PyMOL commands that place a pseudoatom at each C-alpha (Angstrom):
pseudoatom trace, name=CA, resn=UNK, resi=1, chain=A, elem=C, hetatm=0, pos=[-0.029, 0.014, 0.130]
pseudoatom trace, name=CA, resn=UNK, resi=2, chain=A, elem=C, hetatm=0, pos=[2.622, 2.525, 0.915]
pseudoatom trace, name=CA, resn=UNK, resi=3, chain=A, elem=C, hetatm=0, pos=[6.282, 2.685, 0.536]
pseudoatom trace, name=CA, resn=UNK, resi=4, chain=A, elem=C, hetatm=0, pos=[8.483, 2.631, 3.545]
pseudoatom trace, name=CA, resn=UNK, resi=5, chain=A, elem=C, hetatm=0, pos=[8.683, 6.086, 5.035]
pseudoatom trace, name=CA, resn=UNK, resi=6, chain=A, elem=C, hetatm=0, pos=[11.819, 7.721, 6.298]
pseudoatom trace, name=CA, resn=UNK, resi=7, chain=A, elem=C, hetatm=0, pos=[11.441, 7.490, 10.099]
pseudoatom trace, name=CA, resn=UNK, resi=8, chain=A, elem=C, hetatm=0, pos=[14.207, 9.404, 11.601]
pseudoatom trace, name=CA, resn=UNK, resi=9, chain=A, elem=C, hetatm=0, pos=[15.967, 12.712, 11.959]
pseudoatom trace, name=CA, resn=UNK, resi=10, chain=A, elem=C, hetatm=0, pos=[19.632, 12.249, 12.297]
pseudoatom trace, name=CA, resn=UNK, resi=11, chain=A, elem=C, hetatm=0, pos=[21.157, 13.173, 15.491]
pseudoatom trace, name=CA, resn=UNK, resi=12, chain=A, elem=C, hetatm=0, pos=[23.584, 16.106, 15.415]
pseudoatom trace, name=CA, resn=UNK, resi=13, chain=A, elem=C, hetatm=0, pos=[25.312, 15.577, 18.896]
pseudoatom trace, name=CA, resn=UNK, resi=14, chain=A, elem=C, hetatm=0, pos=[28.554, 14.133, 17.536]
pseudoatom trace, name=CA, resn=UNK, resi=15, chain=A, elem=C, hetatm=0, pos=[29.028, 17.013, 15.208]
pseudoatom trace, name=CA, resn=UNK, resi=16, chain=A, elem=C, hetatm=0, pos=[29.109, 19.723, 17.791]
pseudoatom trace, name=CA, resn=UNK, resi=17, chain=A, elem=C, hetatm=0, pos=[32.318, 20.741, 19.420]
pseudoatom trace, name=CA, resn=UNK, resi=18, chain=A, elem=C, hetatm=0, pos=[32.304, 21.276, 23.199]
pseudoatom trace, name=CA, resn=UNK, resi=19, chain=A, elem=C, hetatm=0, pos=[32.540, 24.825, 24.370]
pseudoatom trace, name=CA, resn=UNK, resi=20, chain=A, elem=C, hetatm=0, pos=[31.411, 26.782, 27.335]
pseudoatom trace, name=CA, resn=UNK, resi=21, chain=A, elem=C, hetatm=0, pos=[27.897, 28.426, 27.356]
pseudoatom trace, name=CA, resn=UNK, resi=22, chain=A, elem=C, hetatm=0, pos=[24.818, 27.488, 25.366]
pseudoatom trace, name=CA, resn=UNK, resi=23, chain=A, elem=C, hetatm=0, pos=[25.907, 28.237, 21.715]
pseudoatom trace, name=CA, resn=UNK, resi=24, chain=A, elem=C, hetatm=0, pos=[23.428, 28.342, 18.843]
pseudoatom trace, name=CA, resn=UNK, resi=25, chain=A, elem=C, hetatm=0, pos=[24.754, 24.920, 17.806]
pseudoatom trace, name=CA, resn=UNK, resi=26, chain=A, elem=C, hetatm=0, pos=[24.204, 23.352, 21.227]
pseudoatom trace, name=CA, resn=UNK, resi=27, chain=A, elem=C, hetatm=0, pos=[20.789, 24.933, 21.546]
pseudoatom trace, name=CA, resn=UNK, resi=28, chain=A, elem=C, hetatm=0, pos=[19.908, 23.547, 18.081]
pseudoatom trace, name=CA, resn=UNK, resi=29, chain=A, elem=C, hetatm=0, pos=[21.154, 20.080, 19.191]
pseudoatom trace, name=CA, resn=UNK, resi=30, chain=A, elem=C, hetatm=0, pos=[18.749, 20.136, 22.093]
pseudoatom trace, name=CA, resn=UNK, resi=31, chain=A, elem=C, hetatm=0, pos=[15.874, 21.101, 19.908]
pseudoatom trace, name=CA, resn=UNK, resi=32, chain=A, elem=C, hetatm=0, pos=[16.707, 18.282, 17.483]
pseudoatom trace, name=CA, resn=UNK, resi=33, chain=A, elem=C, hetatm=0, pos=[16.993, 15.752, 20.235]
pseudoatom trace, name=CA, resn=UNK, resi=34, chain=A, elem=C, hetatm=0, pos=[13.659, 16.744, 21.754]
pseudoatom trace, name=CA, resn=UNK, resi=35, chain=A, elem=C, hetatm=0, pos=[11.970, 16.649, 18.408]
pseudoatom trace, name=CA, resn=UNK, resi=36, chain=A, elem=C, hetatm=0, pos=[13.420, 13.165, 17.712]
pseudoatom trace, name=CA, resn=UNK, resi=37, chain=A, elem=C, hetatm=0, pos=[12.036, 11.931, 20.980]
pseudoatom trace, name=CA, resn=UNK, resi=38, chain=A, elem=C, hetatm=0, pos=[8.638, 13.453, 20.250]
pseudoatom trace, name=CA, resn=UNK, resi=39, chain=A, elem=C, hetatm=0, pos=[8.508, 11.432, 17.021]
pseudoatom trace, name=CA, resn=UNK, resi=40, chain=A, elem=C, hetatm=0, pos=[9.028, 8.165, 18.847]
pseudoatom trace, name=CA, resn=UNK, resi=41, chain=A, elem=C, hetatm=0, pos=[5.428, 6.987, 18.579]
pseudoatom trace, name=CA, resn=UNK, resi=42, chain=A, elem=C, hetatm=0, pos=[5.492, 7.896, 14.859]
pseudoatom trace, name=CA, resn=UNK, resi=43, chain=A, elem=C, hetatm=0, pos=[8.517, 5.619, 14.428]
pseudoatom trace, name=CA, resn=UNK, resi=44, chain=A, elem=C, hetatm=0, pos=[6.921, 2.919, 16.460]
pseudoatom trace, name=CA, resn=UNK, resi=45, chain=A, elem=C, hetatm=0, pos=[3.911, 2.681, 14.280]
pseudoatom trace, name=CA, resn=UNK, resi=46, chain=A, elem=C, hetatm=0, pos=[5.684, 2.129, 11.044]
pseudoatom trace, name=CA, resn=UNK, resi=47, chain=A, elem=C, hetatm=0, pos=[6.419, -1.581, 11.423]
pseudoatom trace, name=CA, resn=UNK, resi=48, chain=A, elem=C, hetatm=0, pos=[2.896, -2.359, 12.792]
pseudoatom trace, name=CA, resn=UNK, resi=49, chain=A, elem=C, hetatm=0, pos=[1.257, -0.446, 9.983]
pseudoatom trace, name=CA, resn=UNK, resi=50, chain=A, elem=C, hetatm=0, pos=[3.296, -2.377, 7.367]
pseudoatom trace, name=CA, resn=UNK, resi=51, chain=A, elem=C, hetatm=0, pos=[2.426, -5.678, 8.927]
pseudoatom trace, name=CA, resn=UNK, resi=52, chain=A, elem=C, hetatm=0, pos=[-1.272, -5.000, 8.883]
pseudoatom trace, name=CA, resn=UNK, resi=53, chain=A, elem=C, hetatm=0, pos=[-1.148, -3.784, 5.347]
pseudoatom trace, name=CA, resn=UNK, resi=54, chain=A, elem=C, hetatm=0, pos=[0.506, -6.888, 4.077]
pseudoatom trace, name=CA, resn=UNK, resi=55, chain=A, elem=C, hetatm=0, pos=[-2.010, -9.089, 5.950]
pseudoatom trace, name=CA, resn=UNK, resi=56, chain=A, elem=C, hetatm=0, pos=[-4.945, -7.179, 4.546]
pseudoatom trace, name=CA, resn=UNK, resi=57, chain=A, elem=C, hetatm=0, pos=[-3.538, -7.457, 1.045]
pseudoatom trace, name=CA, resn=UNK, resi=58, chain=A, elem=C, hetatm=0, pos=[-3.286, -11.278, 1.502]
pseudoatom trace, name=CA, resn=UNK, resi=59, chain=A, elem=C, hetatm=0, pos=[-6.801, -11.363, 2.849]
pseudoatom trace, name=CA, resn=UNK, resi=60, chain=A, elem=C, hetatm=0, pos=[-8.205, -9.487, -0.133]
pseudoatom trace, name=CA, resn=UNK, resi=61, chain=A, elem=C, hetatm=0, pos=[-6.311, -11.575, -2.620]
pseudoatom trace, name=CA, resn=UNK, resi=62, chain=A, elem=C, hetatm=0, pos=[-7.690, -14.671, -0.882]
pseudoatom trace, name=CA, resn=UNK, resi=63, chain=A, elem=C, hetatm=0, pos=[-11.258, -13.403, -0.894]
pseudoatom trace, name=CA, resn=UNK, resi=64, chain=A, elem=C, hetatm=0, pos=[-10.941, -12.784, -4.550]
pseudoatom trace, name=CA, resn=UNK, resi=65, chain=A, elem=C, hetatm=0, pos=[-10.280, -16.461, -5.157]
pseudoatom trace, name=CA, resn=UNK, resi=66, chain=A, elem=C, hetatm=0, pos=[-13.329, -17.609, -3.232]
pseudoatom trace, name=CA, resn=UNK, resi=67, chain=A, elem=C, hetatm=0, pos=[-16.761, -18.535, -4.841]
pseudoatom trace, name=CA, resn=UNK, resi=68, chain=A, elem=C, hetatm=0, pos=[-20.222, -17.459, -3.818]
pseudoatom trace, name=CA, resn=UNK, resi=69, chain=A, elem=C, hetatm=0, pos=[-20.581, -20.979, -2.385]
pseudoatom trace, name=CA, resn=UNK, resi=70, chain=A, elem=C, hetatm=0, pos=[-17.789, -19.979, 0.107]
pseudoatom trace, name=CA, resn=UNK, resi=71, chain=A, elem=C, hetatm=0, pos=[-19.578, -16.921, 1.349]
pseudoatom trace, name=CA, resn=UNK, resi=72, chain=A, elem=C, hetatm=0, pos=[-19.085, -17.844, 4.969]
pseudoatom trace, name=CA, resn=UNK, resi=73, chain=A, elem=C, hetatm=0, pos=[-15.373, -17.894, 4.441]
pseudoatom trace, name=CA, resn=UNK, resi=74, chain=A, elem=C, hetatm=0, pos=[-15.555, -14.567, 2.485]
pseudoatom trace, name=CA, resn=UNK, resi=75, chain=A, elem=C, hetatm=0, pos=[-17.513, -13.027, 5.392]
pseudoatom trace, name=CA, resn=UNK, resi=76, chain=A, elem=C, hetatm=0, pos=[-14.878, -14.198, 8.005]
pseudoatom trace, name=CA, resn=UNK, resi=77, chain=A, elem=C, hetatm=0, pos=[-12.001, -12.798, 5.974]
pseudoatom trace, name=CA, resn=UNK, resi=78, chain=A, elem=C, hetatm=0, pos=[-13.775, -9.573, 5.147]
pseudoatom trace, name=CA, resn=UNK, resi=79, chain=A, elem=C, hetatm=0, pos=[-14.535, -8.967, 8.745]
pseudoatom trace, name=CA, resn=UNK, resi=80, chain=A, elem=C, hetatm=0, pos=[-10.893, -9.619, 9.641]
pseudoatom trace, name=CA, resn=UNK, resi=81, chain=A, elem=C, hetatm=0, pos=[-9.822, -7.064, 6.920]
pseudoatom trace, name=CA, resn=UNK, resi=82, chain=A, elem=C, hetatm=0, pos=[-12.323, -4.552, 8.398]
pseudoatom trace, name=CA, resn=UNK, resi=83, chain=A, elem=C, hetatm=0, pos=[-10.921, -4.957, 11.860]
pseudoatom trace, name=CA, resn=UNK, resi=84, chain=A, elem=C, hetatm=0, pos=[-7.439, -4.608, 10.533]
pseudoatom trace, name=CA, resn=UNK, resi=85, chain=A, elem=C, hetatm=0, pos=[-8.402, -1.378, 8.792]
pseudoatom trace, name=CA, resn=UNK, resi=86, chain=A, elem=C, hetatm=0, pos=[-9.894, 0.065, 12.019]
pseudoatom trace, name=CA, resn=UNK, resi=87, chain=A, elem=C, hetatm=0, pos=[-6.607, -0.888, 13.741]
pseudoatom trace, name=CA, resn=UNK, resi=88, chain=A, elem=C, hetatm=0, pos=[-4.650, 1.075, 11.063]
pseudoatom trace, name=CA, resn=UNK, resi=89, chain=A, elem=C, hetatm=0, pos=[-6.731, 4.041, 11.568]
pseudoatom trace, name=CA, resn=UNK, resi=90, chain=A, elem=C, hetatm=0, pos=[-6.082, 4.034, 15.341]
pseudoatom trace, name=CA, resn=UNK, resi=91, chain=A, elem=C, hetatm=0, pos=[-2.377, 3.704, 14.610]
pseudoatom trace, name=CA, resn=UNK, resi=92, chain=A, elem=C, hetatm=0, pos=[-2.605, 6.625, 12.157]
pseudoatom trace, name=CA, resn=UNK, resi=93, chain=A, elem=C, hetatm=0, pos=[-4.173, 8.805, 14.810]
pseudoatom trace, name=CA, resn=UNK, resi=94, chain=A, elem=C, hetatm=0, pos=[-1.307, 7.878, 17.199]
pseudoatom trace, name=CA, resn=UNK, resi=95, chain=A, elem=C, hetatm=0, pos=[1.099, 8.697, 14.303]
pseudoatom trace, name=CA, resn=UNK, resi=96, chain=A, elem=C, hetatm=0, pos=[-0.541, 12.185, 13.761]
pseudoatom trace, name=CA, resn=UNK, resi=97, chain=A, elem=C, hetatm=0, pos=[-0.471, 13.038, 17.502]
pseudoatom trace, name=CA, resn=UNK, resi=98, chain=A, elem=C, hetatm=0, pos=[3.112, 12.168, 17.582]
pseudoatom trace, name=CA, resn=UNK, resi=99, chain=A, elem=C, hetatm=0, pos=[3.962, 14.335, 14.679]
pseudoatom trace, name=CA, resn=UNK, resi=100, chain=A, elem=C, hetatm=0, pos=[1.874, 17.190, 15.994]
pseudoatom trace, name=CA, resn=UNK, resi=101, chain=A, elem=C, hetatm=0, pos=[3.744, 17.071, 19.350]
pseudoatom trace, name=CA, resn=UNK, resi=102, chain=A, elem=C, hetatm=0, pos=[7.000, 17.035, 17.337]
pseudoatom trace, name=CA, resn=UNK, resi=103, chain=A, elem=C, hetatm=0, pos=[5.945, 20.046, 15.463]
pseudoatom trace, name=CA, resn=UNK, resi=104, chain=A, elem=C, hetatm=0, pos=[5.193, 21.922, 18.622]
pseudoatom trace, name=CA, resn=UNK, resi=105, chain=A, elem=C, hetatm=0, pos=[8.485, 20.771, 20.089]
pseudoatom trace, name=CA, resn=UNK, resi=106, chain=A, elem=C, hetatm=0, pos=[10.452, 21.960, 17.130]
pseudoatom trace, name=CA, resn=UNK, resi=107, chain=A, elem=C, hetatm=0, pos=[9.050, 25.478, 17.743]
pseudoatom trace, name=CA, resn=UNK, resi=108, chain=A, elem=C, hetatm=0, pos=[11.644, 25.546, 20.529]
pseudoatom trace, name=CA, resn=UNK, resi=109, chain=A, elem=C, hetatm=0, pos=[13.991, 26.839, 17.799]
pseudoatom trace, name=CA, resn=UNK, resi=110, chain=A, elem=C, hetatm=0, pos=[12.217, 30.200, 17.856]
pseudoatom trace, name=CA, resn=UNK, resi=111, chain=A, elem=C, hetatm=0, pos=[14.178, 31.515, 20.785]
pseudoatom trace, name=CA, resn=UNK, resi=112, chain=A, elem=C, hetatm=0, pos=[17.377, 30.080, 19.299]
pseudoatom trace, name=CA, resn=UNK, resi=113, chain=A, elem=C, hetatm=0, pos=[16.731, 32.210, 16.143]
pseudoatom trace, name=CA, resn=UNK, resi=114, chain=A, elem=C, hetatm=0, pos=[15.793, 35.321, 18.152]
pseudoatom trace, name=CA, resn=UNK, resi=115, chain=A, elem=C, hetatm=0, pos=[18.806, 35.115, 20.369]
pseudoatom trace, name=CA, resn=UNK, resi=116, chain=A, elem=C, hetatm=0, pos=[21.371, 34.380, 17.607]
pseudoatom trace, name=CA, resn=UNK, resi=117, chain=A, elem=C, hetatm=0, pos=[23.618, 37.459, 17.282]
pseudoatom trace, name=CA, resn=UNK, resi=118, chain=A, elem=C, hetatm=0, pos=[25.059, 36.825, 13.833]
pseudoatom trace, name=CA, resn=UNK, resi=119, chain=A, elem=C, hetatm=0, pos=[22.833, 37.515, 10.835]
pseudoatom trace, name=CA, resn=UNK, resi=120, chain=A, elem=C, hetatm=0, pos=[24.065, 34.489, 8.803]
pseudoatom trace, name=CA, resn=UNK, resi=121, chain=A, elem=C, hetatm=0, pos=[23.320, 32.255, 11.750]
pseudoatom trace, name=CA, resn=UNK, resi=122, chain=A, elem=C, hetatm=0, pos=[19.824, 33.676, 12.181]
pseudoatom trace, name=CA, resn=UNK, resi=123, chain=A, elem=C, hetatm=0, pos=[19.255, 33.248, 8.483]
pseudoatom trace, name=CA, resn=UNK, resi=124, chain=A, elem=C, hetatm=0, pos=[20.443, 29.564, 8.506]
pseudoatom trace, name=CA, resn=UNK, resi=125, chain=A, elem=C, hetatm=0, pos=[18.189, 28.661, 11.498]
pseudoatom trace, name=CA, resn=UNK, resi=126, chain=A, elem=C, hetatm=0, pos=[15.158, 30.461, 9.965]
pseudoatom trace, name=CA, resn=UNK, resi=127, chain=A, elem=C, hetatm=0, pos=[15.642, 28.433, 6.718]
pseudoatom trace, name=CA, resn=UNK, resi=128, chain=A, elem=C, hetatm=0, pos=[15.928, 25.236, 8.790]
pseudoatom trace, name=CA, resn=UNK, resi=129, chain=A, elem=C, hetatm=0, pos=[12.656, 25.918, 10.518]
pseudoatom trace, name=CA, resn=UNK, resi=130, chain=A, elem=C, hetatm=0, pos=[10.923, 26.515, 7.180]
pseudoatom trace, name=CA, resn=UNK, resi=131, chain=A, elem=C, hetatm=0, pos=[12.324, 23.279, 5.800]
pseudoatom trace, name=CA, resn=UNK, resi=132, chain=A, elem=C, hetatm=0, pos=[11.031, 21.405, 8.832]
pseudoatom trace, name=CA, resn=UNK, resi=133, chain=A, elem=C, hetatm=0, pos=[7.705, 22.927, 8.454]
pseudoatom trace, name=CA, resn=UNK, resi=134, chain=A, elem=C, hetatm=0, pos=[7.578, 21.799, 4.831]
pseudoatom trace, name=CA, resn=UNK, resi=135, chain=A, elem=C, hetatm=0, pos=[8.282, 18.190, 6.228]
pseudoatom trace, name=CA, resn=UNK, resi=136, chain=A, elem=C, hetatm=0, pos=[5.377, 18.467, 8.858]
pseudoatom trace, name=CA, resn=UNK, resi=137, chain=A, elem=C, hetatm=0, pos=[3.131, 19.821, 6.220]
pseudoatom trace, name=CA, resn=UNK, resi=138, chain=A, elem=C, hetatm=0, pos=[3.913, 16.899, 3.911]
pseudoatom trace, name=CA, resn=UNK, resi=139, chain=A, elem=C, hetatm=0, pos=[3.253, 14.399, 6.600]
pseudoatom trace, name=CA, resn=UNK, resi=140, chain=A, elem=C, hetatm=0, pos=[-0.201, 16.026, 7.161]
pseudoatom trace, name=CA, resn=UNK, resi=141, chain=A, elem=C, hetatm=0, pos=[-0.912, 15.600, 3.490]
pseudoatom trace, name=CA, resn=UNK, resi=142, chain=A, elem=C, hetatm=0, pos=[0.046, 11.986, 3.758]
pseudoatom trace, name=CA, resn=UNK, resi=143, chain=A, elem=C, hetatm=0, pos=[-2.153, 11.317, 6.797]
pseudoatom trace, name=CA, resn=UNK, resi=144, chain=A, elem=C, hetatm=0, pos=[-5.086, 12.889, 4.954]
pseudoatom trace, name=CA, resn=UNK, resi=145, chain=A, elem=C, hetatm=0, pos=[-4.504, 10.815, 1.852]
pseudoatom trace, name=CA, resn=UNK, resi=146, chain=A, elem=C, hetatm=0, pos=[-3.940, 7.596, 3.879]
pseudoatom trace, name=CA, resn=UNK, resi=147, chain=A, elem=C, hetatm=0, pos=[-7.080, 8.106, 5.969]
pseudoatom trace, name=CA, resn=UNK, resi=148, chain=A, elem=C, hetatm=0, pos=[-9.215, 8.433, 2.904]
pseudoatom trace, name=CA, resn=UNK, resi=149, chain=A, elem=C, hetatm=0, pos=[-7.535, 5.327, 1.372]
pseudoatom trace, name=CA, resn=UNK, resi=150, chain=A, elem=C, hetatm=0, pos=[-8.260, 3.310, 4.510]
pseudoatom trace, name=CA, resn=UNK, resi=151, chain=A, elem=C, hetatm=0, pos=[-12.015, 4.393, 4.631]
pseudoatom trace, name=CA, resn=UNK, resi=152, chain=A, elem=C, hetatm=0, pos=[-12.332, 3.434, 0.840]
pseudoatom trace, name=CA, resn=UNK, resi=153, chain=A, elem=C, hetatm=0, pos=[-10.797, -0.002, 1.728]
pseudoatom trace, name=CA, resn=UNK, resi=154, chain=A, elem=C, hetatm=0, pos=[-13.305, -0.326, 4.471]
pseudoatom trace, name=CA, resn=UNK, resi=155, chain=A, elem=C, hetatm=0, pos=[-16.128, 0.312, 1.961]
pseudoatom trace, name=CA, resn=UNK, resi=156, chain=A, elem=C, hetatm=0, pos=[-14.606, -2.369, -0.315]
pseudoatom trace, name=CA, resn=UNK, resi=157, chain=A, elem=C, hetatm=0, pos=[-14.493, -4.868, 2.480]
pseudoatom trace, name=CA, resn=UNK, resi=158, chain=A, elem=C, hetatm=0, pos=[-18.218, -4.042, 3.392]
pseudoatom trace, name=CA, resn=UNK, resi=159, chain=A, elem=C, hetatm=0, pos=[-19.213, -4.680, -0.229]
pseudoatom trace, name=CA, resn=UNK, resi=160, chain=A, elem=C, hetatm=0, pos=[-17.644, -8.053, 0.083]
pseudoatom trace, name=CA, resn=UNK, resi=161, chain=A, elem=C, hetatm=0, pos=[-19.690, -8.817, 3.107]
pseudoatom trace, name=CA, resn=UNK, resi=162, chain=A, elem=C, hetatm=0, pos=[-22.877, -8.278, 1.160]
pseudoatom trace, name=CA, resn=UNK, resi=163, chain=A, elem=C, hetatm=0, pos=[-23.854, -11.311, -0.964]
pseudoatom trace, name=CA, resn=UNK, resi=164, chain=A, elem=C, hetatm=0, pos=[-25.975, -9.132, -3.205]
pseudoatom trace, name=CA, resn=UNK, resi=165, chain=A, elem=C, hetatm=0, pos=[-22.978, -6.933, -4.313]
pseudoatom trace, name=CA, resn=UNK, resi=166, chain=A, elem=C, hetatm=0, pos=[-22.397, -7.336, -8.032]
pseudoatom trace, name=CA, resn=UNK, resi=167, chain=A, elem=C, hetatm=0, pos=[-19.073, -7.480, -9.814]
pseudoatom trace, name=CA, resn=UNK, resi=168, chain=A, elem=C, hetatm=0, pos=[-19.390, -4.089, -11.371]
pseudoatom trace, name=CA, resn=UNK, resi=169, chain=A, elem=C, hetatm=0, pos=[-19.683, -2.401, -7.889]
pseudoatom trace, name=CA, resn=UNK, resi=170, chain=A, elem=C, hetatm=0, pos=[-16.650, -4.252, -6.674]
pseudoatom trace, name=CA, resn=UNK, resi=171, chain=A, elem=C, hetatm=0, pos=[-14.663, -3.203, -9.720]
pseudoatom trace, name=CA, resn=UNK, resi=172, chain=A, elem=C, hetatm=0, pos=[-15.639, 0.486, -9.373]
pseudoatom trace, name=CA, resn=UNK, resi=173, chain=A, elem=C, hetatm=0, pos=[-14.752, 0.474, -5.714]
pseudoatom trace, name=CA, resn=UNK, resi=174, chain=A, elem=C, hetatm=0, pos=[-11.437, -1.273, -6.483]
pseudoatom trace, name=CA, resn=UNK, resi=175, chain=A, elem=C, hetatm=0, pos=[-10.550, 1.392, -8.955]
pseudoatom trace, name=CA, resn=UNK, resi=176, chain=A, elem=C, hetatm=0, pos=[-11.323, 4.124, -6.363]
pseudoatom trace, name=CA, resn=UNK, resi=177, chain=A, elem=C, hetatm=0, pos=[-8.950, 2.362, -3.881]
pseudoatom trace, name=CA, resn=UNK, resi=178, chain=A, elem=C, hetatm=0, pos=[-6.276, 2.042, -6.582]
pseudoatom trace, name=CA, resn=UNK, resi=179, chain=A, elem=C, hetatm=0, pos=[-6.389, 5.732, -7.434]
pseudoatom trace, name=CA, resn=UNK, resi=180, chain=A, elem=C, hetatm=0, pos=[-6.308, 6.821, -3.847]
pseudoatom trace, name=CA, resn=UNK, resi=181, chain=A, elem=C, hetatm=0, pos=[-3.457, 4.461, -3.179]
pseudoatom trace, name=CA, resn=UNK, resi=182, chain=A, elem=C, hetatm=0, pos=[-1.453, 6.185, -5.932]
pseudoatom trace, name=CA, resn=UNK, resi=183, chain=A, elem=C, hetatm=0, pos=[-2.104, 9.500, -4.173]
pseudoatom trace, name=CA, resn=UNK, resi=184, chain=A, elem=C, hetatm=0, pos=[-0.771, 8.018, -0.883]
pseudoatom trace, name=CA, resn=UNK, resi=185, chain=A, elem=C, hetatm=0, pos=[2.436, 6.887, -2.772]
pseudoatom trace, name=CA, resn=UNK, resi=186, chain=A, elem=C, hetatm=0, pos=[2.964, 10.381, -4.034]
pseudoatom trace, name=CA, resn=UNK, resi=187, chain=A, elem=C, hetatm=0, pos=[2.550, 11.762, -0.578]
pseudoatom trace, name=CA, resn=UNK, resi=188, chain=A, elem=C, hetatm=0, pos=[5.078, 9.359, 0.919]
pseudoatom trace, name=CA, resn=UNK, resi=189, chain=A, elem=C, hetatm=0, pos=[7.536, 10.333, -1.804]
pseudoatom trace, name=CA, resn=UNK, resi=190, chain=A, elem=C, hetatm=0, pos=[7.099, 13.960, -1.122]
pseudoatom trace, name=CA, resn=UNK, resi=191, chain=A, elem=C, hetatm=0, pos=[7.453, 13.379, 2.708]
pseudoatom trace, name=CA, resn=UNK, resi=192, chain=A, elem=C, hetatm=0, pos=[10.772, 11.391, 2.055]
pseudoatom trace, name=CA, resn=UNK, resi=193, chain=A, elem=C, hetatm=0, pos=[12.050, 14.228, -0.101]
pseudoatom trace, name=CA, resn=UNK, resi=194, chain=A, elem=C, hetatm=0, pos=[11.312, 16.828, 2.446]
pseudoatom trace, name=CA, resn=UNK, resi=195, chain=A, elem=C, hetatm=0, pos=[12.940, 14.737, 5.193]
pseudoatom trace, name=CA, resn=UNK, resi=196, chain=A, elem=C, hetatm=0, pos=[16.014, 14.213, 3.111]
pseudoatom trace, name=CA, resn=UNK, resi=197, chain=A, elem=C, hetatm=0, pos=[16.126, 17.982, 2.306]
pseudoatom trace, name=CA, resn=UNK, resi=198, chain=A, elem=C, hetatm=0, pos=[15.781, 18.774, 5.945]
pseudoatom trace, name=CA, resn=UNK, resi=199, chain=A, elem=C, hetatm=0, pos=[18.655, 16.470, 7.025]
pseudoatom trace, name=CA, resn=UNK, resi=200, chain=A, elem=C, hetatm=0, pos=[20.944, 17.927, 4.273]
pseudoatom trace, name=CA, resn=UNK, resi=201, chain=A, elem=C, hetatm=0, pos=[20.247, 21.482, 5.353]
pseudoatom trace, name=CA, resn=UNK, resi=202, chain=A, elem=C, hetatm=0, pos=[20.601, 20.627, 9.088]
pseudoatom trace, name=CA, resn=UNK, resi=203, chain=A, elem=C, hetatm=0, pos=[23.977, 19.008, 8.433]
pseudoatom trace, name=CA, resn=UNK, resi=204, chain=A, elem=C, hetatm=0, pos=[25.165, 22.082, 6.432]
pseudoatom trace, name=CA, resn=UNK, resi=205, chain=A, elem=C, hetatm=0, pos=[23.822, 24.390, 9.195]
pseudoatom trace, name=CA, resn=UNK, resi=206, chain=A, elem=C, hetatm=0, pos=[25.665, 22.478, 11.954]
pseudoatom trace, name=CA, resn=UNK, resi=207, chain=A, elem=C, hetatm=0, pos=[28.891, 22.478, 9.928]
pseudoatom trace, name=CA, resn=UNK, resi=208, chain=A, elem=C, hetatm=0, pos=[28.579, 26.315, 9.592]
pseudoatom trace, name=CA, resn=UNK, resi=209, chain=A, elem=C, hetatm=0, pos=[27.929, 26.718, 13.323]
pseudoatom trace, name=CA, resn=UNK, resi=210, chain=A, elem=C, hetatm=0, pos=[30.904, 24.636, 14.364]
pseudoatom trace, name=CA, resn=UNK, resi=211, chain=A, elem=C, hetatm=0, pos=[33.246, 26.579, 12.173]
pseudoatom trace, name=CA, resn=UNK, resi=212, chain=A, elem=C, hetatm=0, pos=[32.435, 29.817, 14.075]
for i in range(1, 212): cmd.bond("trace and resi %d" % i, "trace and resi %d" % (i + 1))
show_as sticks, trace
zoom trace
């Protein structure tokens, strides 16, 4: 259903040189560590989501091989798929809350920006904040697309539960699911790109700070 998402912000601790007083680099390091910790639940959900997605795909493929005479088995597997979809929605909500908390946590960078004495440092940190915001926005777009996908999949499973559902309805709903899944994949790609861009800019920013 979805490609593996980038799940981490790289630690900057080893790149900072020790010096007395809270330098902008050390303050940034603290913000990054706090944000990384705030994203723990997000990271933890990834493996669970992937396992549920794979199982649901297997259930759906299995259901498609069954005949009308095996409706009881169809019902059992469709109900299992529905329960799995609900579980994924619960995990998605946990993921969203984790990222919302991380977004609030990263706002700790604001006083670091305000207190920076050098103009180029202030500019670098401001750009870093904007890049991280792009990442959070991309994740919000992903969760919206993924929630719509999961609800469409639930509608498909419910159609499978109904013995009166004709093949055309199933085909139409399957097309909707596939189209929405494509949007989810696009959203994942954008999120991954934004995360990579943030990490690259973060590394460059830290390098500039350690040279001062």
